[in-house]
N, C-alpha and C positions, 0 to 999 in steps of 0.2 A: 167739187173739183173733179175733173175728168181724169181718165187713166193717163192720157198724154202729159198733162200737167204734173201728175204724180211722178211719172218717169223723169220728166225734166227737172223737177225739184230734187229728186234723188241724185240726178247727175250733178246739179249745182252743189249739193251737200258733199258728194264724193270728191268733186273737183276741189272744193274748199278744203276738205280734210287732207288731201294729198298735196295740193299745190299752194293754196292761200288760206291758211287756218283762220284768219280773221273773218272770212265769210261764214264759217260755222258759228263763230261767236256771235255774229250779228243776226243770224237766223233769217236770211232773205227767203221770200216765197214768190214764185211766179203766179201772177194774177191772170195775165192774158198773153197769148202769143199767136200772132197771125203772120202772114207774109209781109205785112207792112208795119205792124205795130207790136211792141213788146212792153209789158207793164210788169214791174217787179215791186214787191212791197217789203219795206223794212219796218218792223214794229218799233214803236216808241216804248222803251222800257228801261230797266236798270242799266243794261249794257250800252244803250244808245243815247241816254239822256245827259244833258249838261246840267250845270248848277242852276239854270233858270227853268228847268223842267221842259225844255224843248230839245229837239234832236241836235246832238253835237255835230259840228260841221264836218268832222272826219267821217261819221256815218253817212252824212248826206253825200260826201264825195264818193264813198264806196257804192252807194246806191246809183249815183249817176254813172259811174264807170260800169257797173254791172248791167245797167239797162242796155248797153251797147256790147259789152264783152260777152255776156251770156249767150246771146244769139250767135255770135261769131264762134264761141267755143263749142256750142251745140252742133253747129253746121260742120265744123272741122272734125269733131269726134264722130258724128254720124256718117260722114263720107270717108273716114279714116285717112285724112290728109295730113301731110307733114308741113303744116303752115304754122308759123309762130306769129303771135300778135302782141302788140304793146301800144300804149297810148303815148303820143308824142307831146301833147300839151292838153291843158285843162283850163277852161275859163268858166266861172260860175257867177251868177248874180243872185244873191240871197234877197228875196223880196219881202218875205214875211217869216214869222216864227213857225217852225215845224212842231206844233204842239199836239200832235197825234200821229198815228201810223201814217207813213209816207209812201205814196205810190210814185215810182220813177217811170216816166213814159218816154219812149223813143218811137216816133212815127216814121223813122227812116230805115227800117229793117231791110227794105228792098235794096238800099244802098250798101248795107253791110253784106248782104248776099251777093251783090254784084262785085264788090271788092274781093270777096273770097273766091268767087268764080274766076275773076281776072287773075288772081294769084296762082290758080291751078297751072297756068301755062306761062306765066311771066316770072323769070328768075330774079328780077330786081325787087327792091323794096317799094311797096305801093302804099299811098296814104290818102285818106279821105276824112274831111271834117264832118262830124255828125252832131246834130242838135237834139236836145231833149228838154223836158221840164218835169217838175215834181209838184204834186198836189197832196193835200191832206183831205181825203174824201169825207171825213166826219165833219169838216168845216165847209168845204166846197169842192165838188168834183171837177170844176172847171177853172177855178181861180188859182193860178200857179203861185207857189211859195218860193220857187227857185227855177231859174233857167240855166242851161249849161251847154257848152260846146266842148267836144273832145276830138282830137285827131287820132283816128285809128290807123296804125301802121302795121302792115303785114308783109311777111316774106316767106316764100316757099323754100324750105331748107332742103327739099328733095331735088331741086333744080340748081345747077351751078350758074352763077352770074358771070 
């Protein structure tokens, strides 16, 4: 793990501790972060397992949300912006059992960045639908176990509409 990932993982832990304690409980870790791709891992363990020894769908939902929310939160914090974000809707297709550590992948980080950039000067609420998928790398690094879509909604509270 490089120093940048360590810094970002510390940010996610602190953000979870102060804003969303469930994140600390689930123990997500950033695997990869580029300008276009974000990968976050949620380990399968006592805290995330269901009665069938696969990942509970609530933990899968958190991972899906985090694959889009974490890059937005990082960008907002790094640029010291007063932009609030929330998800308007969530659609998921569960294709296979998540019977290992799960990687949640969003290849639309450039769209997240563009939305935050647009919010810097737009006083209104802005929304964009983002897609992602999840894999269990110990089984197959390319075969998705889940696909999802979330609508990211942002508003710059520093600007009056």
